[in-house]
C-alpha positions, 0 to 999 in steps of 0.5 A: 025369176026376172033375176035369172033371165037378166043374168042369163041374157048378160052371160050370153052377150058376154060370152059372145063378146069374149069368145066369138067376136074377137074371131070375126071381122068388125061389121057393126054399122052402129056405135056402140056395137050391137052386143054393147047396145044389148048389155046397156039396154038389159041393164038399164031396162031388165031382160024383157024390155031390154032383150026386146030393144036388143033384138030389134037393134040387131035385126037393123044391123044390116046393109039396107038399115041404119048406122052411126051412133044409136044410144039406148033410149 
């Protein structure tokens, strides 16, 4: 079941990176981008912990949040 979620989340992020992101202006305040961070977190920690880390990162990506280099822990 975990592999199903793993591929599901990876697929959603890759779809966003290939189909949606190229049509939007660059707006991520972090390096690596939030979608790349999500991919790395899910690959490193799995769909649940990695998904949680990605969600926390996305929620902090706003004008009053942090910025700069922020790798996956």
